[in-house]
N, C-alpha and C positions, 0 to 999 in steps of 0.2 A: 467667953462673951460676958461683958459687964452689963449688969442690969441698970437701965436708965431710971431716972426719977419717975415716980408714979403720978406726978402732977398731971400728965396728959390723960391718964386713965381717970383720975379724980375729976378733971374737967368734963370728960365725957359723961361720967355718972351724974354730975351736977345738972347736965342738960338732958338727962334721961336718954342718952344715945344708946342704941343696942350694942352689944359686944360682938365685934367681928371675930370669926373663928381664928383669924391670924393672931389676934391678941391672946386667945386661949393657947394656941400652939406655942407662942413665944413665952408667955408667963408660966404656963403649967407643964410644958414639956421641954422646950429648949433650955431655958435658964436653969431649972432644977438639975438638969443632966449635963450642964456645961457644953451644950451643943451649939454649933453655928448653923445658919441656914445652909451653908455649903456642905457641911458634914451630913446633914439630913438629906439634902438633895442627892448627894453621892450614894448614900445608903439606899435611897428610894429609886435610883437609876432614872432621875429626871434632871432637866436643866436646873442649874443653880438659881436662875432667875425666877423659876416657878415658886420656889419656897420663899425667896426674898420678897416677891410681890405679895404673897399671902401674908407674911408677917408684917409687911408695910401696909396691909389692909387695902391693897390696890386691886386684888383679884379674888374671886370666890374659890371655895373648895369644890372641886369637881368630883364626880364619881370615881374617876381614875385616881385622883390624888387621895380621896378618902380610903380607897382600898389599900393603897400603899402606906398611908399613915397608920391605918389600923393594923396592918401586918407588922410594921416596924415598932410601934408603941404598944402592941398587944391590947388594942381597943377593938372597936367594931367600926365598920364603914358607916353604919347608921349614926354612931356618935358624932362623927365629923359632919355628915350630911344634915343631921338635925340641928347642929349649931348653925350651919349655913342657912337652912330653911328658916329658923327662928329669926336670924339677922335680917333676911330678905323680907319676911312678913312684917317685922317691926318697922323697917324702913318704909315699906309700902303703906302700912297703917298710918304713919305720920304724914306721908306725902299725899295720901288720898283721903284723909279724915273727913273733909267737908263733902267730897263726892260720895263716899260710902255712907256717910250720915244722911244724905238726901234720899237714899234708897229705902222705900217702905217695905218692911218684912211682909211676906206672903202669909195670909191667914190660913190656918189648917182647916180642913173640912170637918 
């Protein structure tokens, strides 16, 4: 699998967009090992489209997928789920900034 130009990643960074776990999967695991989404899906016993959608940043990492990726790449499920949680929180932080900012913190007793 040939690695594309990093220009799309650079553009994301310039806009301070959070990193989707699919980008980590692609850049840190698939490319360095010369793997395709199809090969990973086959090894994980999941539909090819599941891994393709993750690396295209169209779907999240689920607990099921995290367990499978952890086993295959010798990581932990928490690694994958934490990547997803951070991505989700950063998207929500941006989308809800004004609404969250309008909440007054509760004073401690």
